[in-house]
C-alpha positions in Angstrom: -1.5 13.2 -4.2 -2.7 15.6 -6.4 -6.0 13.1 -7.5 -7.9 11.9 -4.3 -8.9 8.3 -4.1 -11.5 7.4 -1.4 -11.1 3.6 -1.2 -14.7 1.7 -0.4 -15.0 -1.2 2.4 -11.9 -2.8 3.6 -9.9 -0.9 0.7 -6.8 1.3 1.3 -4.6 3.3 -1.0 -0.9 3.1 -0.4 2.1 5.0 -2.1 4.7 2.2 -2.8 8.0 3.1 -1.3 10.6 1.9 -3.6 13.7 0.3 -2.2 17.4 1.5 -2.4 18.6 1.7 -6.4 21.9 0.6 -4.9 23.5 -2.1 -3.5 25.4 -1.7 -0.4 28.5 -2.9 -2.0 27.7 0.4 -4.1 26.5 -0.9 -7.2 23.2 0.6 -9.0 20.7 -2.0 -9.8 18.7 -2.0 -12.9 14.9 -1.8 -12.7 14.9 -5.0 -14.9 16.7 -6.8 -11.6 15.0 -4.9 -8.5 11.8 -6.6 -7.1 9.0 -4.8 -6.8 8.5 -2.9 -3.5 6.0 -4.5 -0.7 6.4 -1.4 1.6 4.4 1.7 1.5 2.7 4.4 3.3 -0.8 4.0 3.5 -2.8 7.5 2.5 -6.4 6.6 2.2 -8.7 4.2 4.5 -11.9 2.8 3.8 -14.7 3.3 6.4 -14.6 -0.7 7.0 -16.3 -3.8 6.0 -19.9 -4.1 6.8 -20.5 -7.5 8.9 -23.4 -9.1 8.9 -24.9 -7.6 11.6 -24.6 -5.1 10.2 -22.0 -3.0 12.4 -18.9 -2.0 10.2 -15.5 -4.1 11.6 -12.7 -1.3 12.2 -9.6 -1.0 10.3 -6.8 -1.9 11.8 -4.7 1.0 9.8 -4.5 4.4 9.5 -3.4 7.2 7.5 0.1 7.8 7.8 1.0 4.4 8.6 4.0 2.5 6.9 2.6 -0.9 5.8 4.5 -4.0 4.6 1.9 -5.6 2.2 1.9 -9.2 0.2 3.7 -9.4 -2.8 1.1 -10.0 -5.7 -2.2 -8.4 -3.0 -3.6 -5.1 -4.6 -3.8 -3.6 -8.1 -1.4 -1.3 -9.2 -2.2 2.3 -10.3 -0.5 4.8 -11.7 -1.0 8.6 -11.2 0.6 11.6 -12.2 3.8 9.4 -12.7 3.3 8.7 -8.9 2.8 4.5 -8.1 0.3 3.4 -6.1 -1.6 0.4 -5.1 -5.3 -0.6 -3.8 -5.2 -3.1 -1.3 -7.4 -5.2 1.1 -7.0 -4.7 4.1 -6.5 -8.3 4.4 -3.2 -8.0 2.4 -1.3 -6.0 5.3 1.4 -8.3 6.8 2.1 -5.9 9.4 3.2 -2.0 10.1 6.4 -0.7 10.9 7.0 1.2 13.7 
C-alpha cells in the first residue's frame, strides 16, 4: 500500500482478496454477477478501544492475518486502484489459518 493509513481505536485496514473470476467449470463470471469478497489480508491494526477503566482492549487480529469479515461491515475505500476496507474488529468473523 503506497499511502499509509493508520487506523484508530478498534479499527483495522484490510486489503480485499478477490475471489476467482472463473467458475470450476471454466465459465468466466462477469463483475456484475460476482458477489463481493468477504476475505482479506490485514494491513494495519489500530491500538485498541479504550475501555471505561482506561485500559486498552487487546486486538485479536494482527498484521498479516487473513480474515473473513461481515458482508456489509466496514467502509470501502480505493487508493491507487486497489480496494481496501476499514473495519471495526467486531466485523471480523474469523481468522483463516
